[in-house]
ZALUMKE-448490 format. One record per residue: residue in one letter; x, y, z of N, C-alpha, C in turn. Coordinates in steps of 0.02 Angstrom, whole numbers, plus 50000, padded with zeros to 5 digits. Each point is the difference from the previous one (the first is absolute). Last residue first. Example, Ala and Ser with C-alpha at 12.3 -4.5 7.8 and 13.67 -1.06 7.14 Angstrom:
BEGIN
S;50642;49888;50354;50042;50059;50003;49961;50055;50037 .
A;50015;49714;49996;49955;50059;50000;50045;50060;50000 .
end
This chain:
BEGIN
X;50726;50692;48375;50048;50025;50048;49967;50027;50061 .
X;49894;49914;49799;50024;49948;50040;50050;50021;50052 .
X;49891;50131;49823;49950;49980;50049;50025;49946;50048 .
X;50102;50207;49853;50021;49931;50013;49955;49974;50054 .
X;49942;50202;49815;50024;49984;50065;50024;49926;50002 .
X;49920;50175;49820;50042;49941;49996;50032;49987;50070 .
X;49759;50120;49917;50064;50012;50029;50039;49935;49998 .
X;49823;50017;49809;49998;50012;50069;50070;50014;50029 .
X;49948;49936;49772;49973;50065;50012;50000;50019;50074 .
X;49999;49747;49954;50016;50048;49947;49970;50067;50019 .
X;50052;49846;50208;49955;49998;49942;50020;50053;49950 .
X;50192;49900;50157;49937;50033;50008;49958;49997;49936 .
X;50222;49897;50055;50001;50066;49966;49934;50041;50013 .
X;50039;49780;50096;50056;50039;50014;49999;50069;49969 .
X;49826;49841;49962;50005;50012;50070;50057;50048;50017 .
X;49974;49920;49779;49947;50046;50016;50003;50020;50074 .
X;50152;49839;49927;50016;50063;49969;49946;50052;50016 .
X;49960;49779;50066;50050;50035;50042;50020;50066;49971 .
X;49852;49869;49873;49967;50023;50063;50052;50034;50045 .
X;50082;49905;49803;49955;50057;49984;49967;50028;50062 .
X;50126;49801;50019;50043;50057;49988;49961;50064;49984 .
X;49881;49797;50028;50032;50019;50062;50042;50062;49991 .
X;49905;49903;49808;49949;50031;50041;50032;50025;50066 .
X;50140;49877;49854;49982;50065;49971;49949;50037;50045 .
X;50058;49782;50062;50056;50045;50009;49984;50070;49974 .
X;49839;49831;49963;50006;50017;50071;50056;50049;50014 .
X;49970;49911;49781;49947;50049;50017;50005;50021;50073 .
X;50145;49828;49928;50019;50063;49966;49949;50055;50017 .
X;49953;49782;50077;50058;50029;50034;50021;50067;49972 .
X;49825;49877;49894;49980;50028;50066;50058;50033;50036 .
X;50043;49887;49796;49959;50060;49987;49981;50033;50065 .
X;50111;49794;50011;50045;50051;49975;49962;50066;49990 .
X;49874;49811;50061;50044;50021;50054;50045;50057;49978 .
X;49865;49898;49840;49958;50040;50045;50043;50024;50058 .
X;50106;49855;49856;49986;50060;49966;49959;50047;50041 .
X;50045;49780;50080;50061;50043;50000;49990;50066;49965 .
X;49783;49895;50105;50056;49968;49964;50057;50050;49996 .
X;49722;49967;50098;50069;50019;50016;50050;49959;49959 .
X;49753;49982;50021;50022;50049;49950;50073;50017;50003 .
X;49888;49854;50153;49984;49971;49936;50022;50047;49943 .
X;50016;50064;50230;50052;49955;49981;49989;49970;49930 .
X;49910;50245;50071;49981;49930;50008;50053;49953;49974 .
X;50061;50238;50103;49986;49969;49936;49976;49929;50011 .
X;50057;50261;50118;49977;49933;50015;49977;49966;49936 .
X;50178;50217;50081;49946;49977;49956;49986;49927;50018 .
X;50116;50227;50141;50000;49932;49974;49945;49987;49948 .
X;50160;50189;50168;49951;49993;49947;50003;49928;49976 .
X;50070;50130;50248;50018;49955;49944;49942;49999;49951 .
X;50117;50172;50207;49945;49953;49986;50025;49953;49944 .
X;50141;50156;50108;49936;50037;50012;49942;49951;49992 .
X;50269;49937;50057;49938;49995;49962;49944;50044;50024 .
X;50274;50049;50000;49951;49967;50041;49932;49999;49966 .
X;50208;50115;49929;49999;49929;49982;49951;49957;50043 .
X;50044;50246;49988;50047;49965;50045;49999;49922;49988 .
X;49856;50153;49878;50069;50014;49982;50053;49965;50044 .
X;49765;49876;49980;50016;50070;50008;50075;50012;49986 .
X;49841;49798;49891;50048;50019;50052;50010;50076;50002 .
X;49834;49784;49918;50003;50074;49989;50045;50026;50055 .
X;49990;49737;49892;49996;50046;50055;49999;50074;49972 .
X;49899;49775;49874;50060;50039;50007;49992;50051;50055 .
X;49881;49745;49900;49999;50065;50034;50066;50033;49999 .
X;49819;49787;49910;50067;50027;49988;49997;50070;50031 .
X;49844;49754;50015;50012;50069;50009;50069;50020;49986 .
X;49803;49795;49946;50070;50017;50004;50006;50075;50008 .
X;49797;49796;50041;50021;50069;49988;50074;50011;50009 .
X;49869;49794;50043;49985;50019;49932;50020;50071;49983 .
X;49960;49952;50254;50011;49948;49948;49980;50024;49932 .
X;50090;50161;50195;49935;49978;49970;50015;49946;49949 .
X;50179;50067;50130;49949;50031;50041;49930;49978;49976 .
X;50199;49923;49891;50017;49993;50072;49948;50030;50046 .
X;50047;49975;49744;49944;49967;50030;50010;49989;50077 .
X;50183;50115;49911;49979;49949;49951;49946;49955;50033 .
X;50120;50250;50023;49959;49956;50040;49969;49951;49952 .
X;50225;50185;50001;49950;49955;49968;49960;49965;50055 .
X;50174;50233;49945;49974;49951;50046;49945;49960;49969 .
X;50229;50155;49911;49930;49980;49995;49981;49951;50055 .
X;50222;50092;49960;49957;50056;50000;49925;49986;49994 .
X;50219;49864;50019;49967;50004;49935;49955;50063;49996 .
X;50128;49950;50199;50048;49990;49944;49965;50014;49933 .
X;49877;50001;50204;50045;50058;50001;50051;49995;49941 .
X;49851;49822;50032;49961;50060;49984;50047;50060;49994 .
X;50090;49793;50073;49985;49999;49928;49964;50064;49978 .
X;50040;49971;50229;50062;50009;49965;49990;50001;49925 .
X;49818;49944;50134;50016;50071;50006;50065;50017;49965 .
X;49936;49773;50018;49954;50038;49954;50016;50075;49998 .
X;50109;49861;50157;50025;49986;49932;49960;50039;49949 .
X;49925;50008;50221;50062;50038;49992;50030;49990;49930 .
X;49813;49875;50056;49981;50069;49990;50063;50044;49994 .
X;50023;49770;50049;49978;50009;49929;49982;50073;49988 .
X;50061;49945;50221;50057;49986;49955;49980;50014;49928 .
X;49837;50011;50170;50041;50060;49997;50056;49990;49949 .
X;49768;49865;49969;50060;50000;50042;50040;50063;49991 .
X;49799;49933;49875;49982;49981;50069;50062;49993;50043 .
X;49872;50091;49747;50062;49995;50038;49982;49987;50073 .
X;49828;49927;49806;50018;50056;50047;50067;49986;50035 .
X;49867;49851;49849;50061;50032;49976;50022;50059;50042 .
X;49794;49868;50029;50056;49955;50009;50067;50031;49980 .
X;49820;50169;50088;49998;49950;49947;50058;49951;50013 .
X;49960;50155;50162;49939;50017;49964;49989;49952;49942 .
X;50144;49986;50237;49998;49979;49930;49932;50016;49970 .
X;50153;50119;50199;49938;49964;49991;49994;49984;49925 .
X;50201;50087;50195;49976;49984;49934;49934;49963;50000 .
X;50129;50183;50160;49966;49935;50006;49969;49984;49935 .
X;50202;50184;50104;49950;49978;49950;49977;49929;50014 .
X;50172;50132;50125;49932;49996;50024;49950;49969;49951 .
X;50240;50034;49960;49997;49971;50069;49928;49989;50022 .
X;50053;50111;49794;50018;49925;49995;49992;49967;50068 .
X;49973;50234;49994;49943;49967;49962;50014;49923;49999 .
X;50169;50143;50084;49943;49992;50049;49943;49961;49967 .
X;50181;50048;49860;50024;49957;50055;49943;49988;50051 .
X;49964;50155;49825;50000;49933;49975;50019;49951;50057 .
X;50012;50231;50046;49930;49979;49993;49998;49925;49979 .
X;50210;50100;50009;49972;49989;50067;49928;49977;49999 .
X;50112;50057;49796;50021;49935;50026;49974;49987;50071 .
X;49862;50159;49829;50065;50000;50033;50015;49934;50033 .
X;49843;49990;49787;49996;50029;50066;50069;50000;50033 .
X;49937;49902;49783;50035;50062;50002;49991;50038;50067 .
X;49899;49787;49948;50069;49993;49977;50040;50063;50004 .
X;49763;49993;50053;50042;49970;50049;50074;49997;49981 .
X;49838;50078;49843;50010;50046;50055;50049;49971;50051 .
X;49937;49864;49822;50038;50057;49975;50016;50050;50053 .
X;49856;49818;50050;50072;49979;49996;50044;50059;49975 .
X;49766;50032;50002;50026;49992;50068;50075;49985;50001 .
X;49883;50005;49794;50008;50067;50028;50030;49998;50070 .
X;49951;49794;49896;50056;50034;49966;50010;50071;50026 .
X;49897;49813;50163;49983;50033;49939;50061;50036;49970 .
X;50013;49870;50209;49956;49962;49955;49986;50031;49932 .
X;50123;50081;50210;50036;49942;49970;49963;49966;49945 .
X;49911;50187;50134;50055;50020;49960;50034;49944;49961 .
X;49739;49986;50072;50066;49995;50030;50054;50020;49952 .
X;49757;50109;49970;50032;49933;49989;50068;50001;50034 .
X;49744;50149;49959;50063;49989;50036;50027;49930;49987 .
X;49810;50196;49888;50025;49932;50008;50067;49997;50034 .
X;49881;50202;49932;49997;49980;50070;50022;49928;50011 .
X;49906;50059;49765;50028;50051;50046;49993;49974;50072 .
X;50013;49817;49808;49955;50048;50027;50035;50048;50046 .
X;50046;49833;49786;50038;50022;50058;49961;50057;50028 .
X;49951;49794;49818;49971;50057;50036;50045;50013;50061 .
X;50043;49878;49748;50009;49997;50073;49972;50062;50030 .
X;49917;49873;49763;50044;50049;50030;50007;49987;50077 .
X;49876;49920;49754;50036;49966;50053;50052;50049;50029 .
X;49878;50085;49831;49947;49967;50037;50031;49966;50062 .
X;50135;50210;49904;49981;49933;49982;49939;49974;50041 .
X;50125;50215;50026;49943;50000;49954;49974;49930;49983 .
X;50121;50093;50243;50015;49983;49929;49940;49993;49956 .
X;50022;50159;50228;49979;49932;49976;50019;49993;49926 .
X;50113;50154;50204;49964;50005;49938;49987;49930;49972 .
X;50071;50141;50254;49999;49942;49954;49959;50015;49937 .
X;50114;50086;50264;49975;50021;49933;50003;49942;49951 .
X;50057;49966;50224;49971;50069;50012;49978;50031;49935 .
X;50069;49750;50131;49983;50030;49934;49967;50068;50014 .
X;50181;49875;50168;49929;50019;49988;49991;50030;49931 .
X;50174;49826;50154;49997;50046;49946;49925;50014;49986 .
X;50134;49916;50239;49961;49986;49942;50004;50052;49947 .
X;50081;49999;50232;50034;49944;49968;49962;49977;49940 .
X;49958;50241;50074;50024;49952;50048;50042;49948;49967 .
X;49915;50126;49831;49956;50008;50058;50020;49947;50051 .
X;50088;50118;49747;50016;49961;50060;49949;50018;50054 .
X;49934;50022;49736;50038;50033;50053;50011;49956;50059 .
X;49936;49988;49713;49998;49969;50067;50042;50042;50047 .
X;49864;50010;49745;50052;50030;50041;49990;49972;50069 .
X;49922;49890;49748;49987;50028;50067;50062;50033;50030 .
X;49861;49868;49761;50061;50027;50034;49979;50032;50067 .
X;49911;49816;49782;49986;50040;50059;50064;50023;50034 .
X;50010;49948;49737;49991;49964;50062;49984;50050;50057 .
X;50070;50042;49765;49936;49964;49998;49984;49963;50063 .
X;50193;50150;49932;50006;49928;50014;49938;49959;49990 .
X;50013;50242;49965;50058;49971;49965;50005;49924;50008 .
X;49831;50126;50112;49990;50006;49927;50055;49966;49963 .
X;50018;50016;50232;49950;49948;49982;49986;50004;49924 .
X;50141;50167;50087;50032;49932;50007;49953;49945;49980 .
X;49916;50218;50009;50045;49993;49942;50034;49930;50003 .
X;49868;50059;50182;49957;49992;49943;50042;49989;49938 .
X;50114;50053;50195;49975;49929;50002;49955;49987;49941 .
X;50072;50219;50032;50055;49957;49979;49982;49927;49999 .
X;49846;50161;50082;50009;50009;49928;50057;49954;49974 .
X;49965;50000;50233;49941;49972;49965;50008;50006;49924 .
X;50153;50085;50179;50014;49937;49967;49944;49976;49953 .
X;49989;50195;50149;50040;50012;49939;50007;49937;49960 .
X;49893;49987;50210;49960;50037;49952;50036;50010;49936 .
X;50116;49896;50174;49944;49957;49982;49956;50034;49946 .
X;50180;50122;50097;50023;49946;49957;49942;49958;49975 .
X;49951;50168;50158;50018;50029;49934;50022;49945;49951 .
X;49966;49938;50222;49937;50014;49969;50009;50027;49929 .
X;50189;49969;50129;49975;49934;49981;49932;50008;49965 .
X;50103;50192;50089;50035;49978;49941;49974;49932;49976 .
X;49918;50090;50203;49977;50038;49942;50031;49977;49937 .
X;50074;49912;50202;49935;49974;49987;49971;50035;49935 .
X;50207;50077;50080;50006;49935;49971;49931;49970;49980 .
X;50017;50202;50120;50012;50011;49931;50007;49932;49961 .
X;49976;49994;50234;49937;50025;49971;50011;50010;49924 .
X;50189;49945;50124;49954;49942;49999;49935;50021;49965 .
X;50157;50169;50039;50022;49955;49945;49953;49940;49995 .
X;49965;50148;50178;49979;50031;49936;50022;49956;49942 .
X;50067;49937;50216;49929;49991;49990;49973;50030;49934 .
X;50229;50030;50057;49984;49929;49988;49926;49988;49991 .
X;50081;50220;50053;50011;49980;49928;49982;49926;49990 .
X;49881;50126;50210;50066;49994;49971;50000;49974;49928 .
X;49822;50154;50167;50010;49935;49968;50068;50000;49963 .
X;49989;50160;50207;49961;49995;49939;50014;49930;49973 .
X;50044;50176;50235;50005;49936;49965;49955;49999;49941 .
X;50141;50193;50181;49940;49972;49968;50013;49935;49963 .
X;50165;50140;50112;49940;50010;50043;49937;49968;49973 .
X;50246;50028;49916;49987;49944;50045;49938;50008;50043 .
X;50120;50132;49819;49992;50027;50067;49983;49948;50050 .
X;49934;49948;49755;50056;50045;50017;49986;50033;50068 .
X;49873;49772;49974;50008;50059;49960;50058;50042;50022 .
X;49962;49727;50008;50001;50059;50045;50012;50062;49957 .
X;49881;49761;49918;50059;50044;50000;49989;50054;50051 .
X;49908;49730;49935;49985;50066;50027;50065;50040;50000 .
X;50009;49789;49909;49928;50006;49992;49976;50071;50025 .
X;50228;49890;50001;49986;50049;49950;49925;50011;49988 .
X;50131;49864;50167;49981;49965;49940;49980;50045;49943 .
X;50057;50087;50216;50058;49958;49981;49985;49962;49934 .
X;49827;50124;50100;50050;50046;49971;50060;49960;49975 .
X;49834;49885;50116;49974;50022;49934;50048;50045;49966 .
X;50047;49931;50224;50002;49943;49954;49979;50018;49929 .
X;49982;50164;50169;50070;49982;49991;50008;49943;49949 .
X;49787;50066;50072;50027;50046;49950;50074;49983;49987 .
X;49891;49878;50167;49968;49986;49937;50031;50044;49944 .
X;50063;50039;50223;50030;49936;49976;49973;49984;49930 .
X;49909;50189;50107;50068;50009;49986;50033;49940;49971 .
X;49777;49986;50079;50006;50034;49935;50072;50011;49980 .
X;49955;49914;50213;49985;49949;49948;50007;50029;49931 .
X;50021;50146;50183;50058;49954;50002;49990;49947;49945 .
X;49824;50152;50040;50055;50033;49964;50061;49953;49998 .
X;49746;49909;50003;50049;50025;50049;50062;50027;49964 .
X;49768;50004;49872;50055;49952;50014;50045;50030;50051 .
X;49793;50085;49872;49996;49977;50069;50048;49942;50013 .
X;49962;50143;49800;49993;49929;49998;49994;49968;50069 .
X;50025;50235;49977;49947;49981;49952;49987;49925;49999 .
X;50176;50093;50138;49934;50020;50023;49943;49975;49952 .
X;50226;49960;49940;49984;49963;50062;49929;50017;50024 .
X;50090;50121;49816;49985;49932;49982;49978;49959;50061 .
X;50066;50221;50036;49940;49999;49959;49980;49927;49984 .
X;50205;50041;50108;49944;50009;50045;49933;49996;49963 .
X;50202;49993;49875;49994;49939;50042;49939;50005;50045 .
X;49986;50146;49777;50047;49993;50057;49987;49934;50038 .
X;49959;50050;49729;49968;50001;50065;50049;49988;50054 .
X;49979;50082;49719;50036;49970;50053;49960;50007;50066 .
X;49857;49987;49779;50053;50047;50025;50037;49961;50054 .
X;49801;49916;49893;50029;50037;49945;50056;50049;50022 .
X;49828;49836;50109;50020;50067;50025;50029;50042;49944 .
X;49942;49769;49966;49942;50046;49999;50018;50070;50022 .
X;50167;49833;50009;49978;50008;49929;49944;50047;49996 .
X;50083;49941;50212;50048;50041;49966;49978;50014;49926 .
X;49866;49853;50131;50000;50066;50029;50046;50047;49960 .
X;49997;49770;49943;49938;50034;49978;49998;50071;50028 .
X;50179;49864;50072;50004;50012;49928;49939;50041;49975 .
X;49997;49926;50223;50050;50053;49991;50006;50017;49926 .
X;49865;49817;50058;49968;50064;50021;50047;50059;49990 .
X;50086;49786;49961;49953;50019;49946;49962;50065;50019 .
X;50149;49909;50160;50036;50019;49940;49953;50024;49945 .
X;49903;49913;50195;50030;50065;50012;50038;50025;49941 .
X;49914;49781;49995;49944;50051;49994;50028;50069;50009 .
X;50146;49819;50036;49986;50010;49928;49947;50053;49991 .
X;50046;49938;50219;50056;50036;49972;49989;50015;49927 .
X;49847;49861;50109;49993;50069;50024;50056;50045;49971 .
X;50011;49770;49957;49943;50030;49964;49991;50072;50019 .
X;50157;49875;50120;50023;50013;49931;49947;50032;49958 .
X;49949;49932;50219;50043;50057;49999;50026;50018;49932 .
X;49868;49804;50033;49960;50061;50002;50042;50062;49999 .
end
């Protein structure tokens, strides 16, 4: 219960400083939130150390810090990425004739945040909000393969494999080998590992630091999959990914050329 109370105080403090729109003194915060001044001092000390709260010039006031602002901006960027990707996914589906999607990391899963349905009668439906384990889909593998080594190490230690199909990866050893191949080739594959009869090919969307913003993938019925379809899909995926990144980095035509990832 003490941990919950502490978390509530942190959230109350963030909301207070955000709504105030100005710096607030130690006494103002303590009085408004009805927190003992000694408890508030320790709370502020921890938040300042992590960059979530800043001390203003003169040391008499407090405001939201850069760390919290960067987190908020990150949420906005992900929403922008999902919205911006729709036109590029439509072009990808037009080139390949297959359903396409943008996947973002959600805990230990990949979530479909934008998708375009293919034109064939036999198509794969990737629905908005669909979640899948990182080890099972092409989009998830593409993200996992490019996550920082610390994340991968912790993920390998905690992952619990569930076989969605007889072909689903079910060991850390095999997953590590798969990740090495993905990093070497640039493509991630799911060969009927999440959905029977469906082959997925994915590529990561990386920021300038080389960390994944997400992944783009196409889903192809196994009955239609062959080396020519694979080659065509891989080429289209790379082109789409590069075009999307170029748009993200340079901004929309006619707009400010900000760097949205910084």
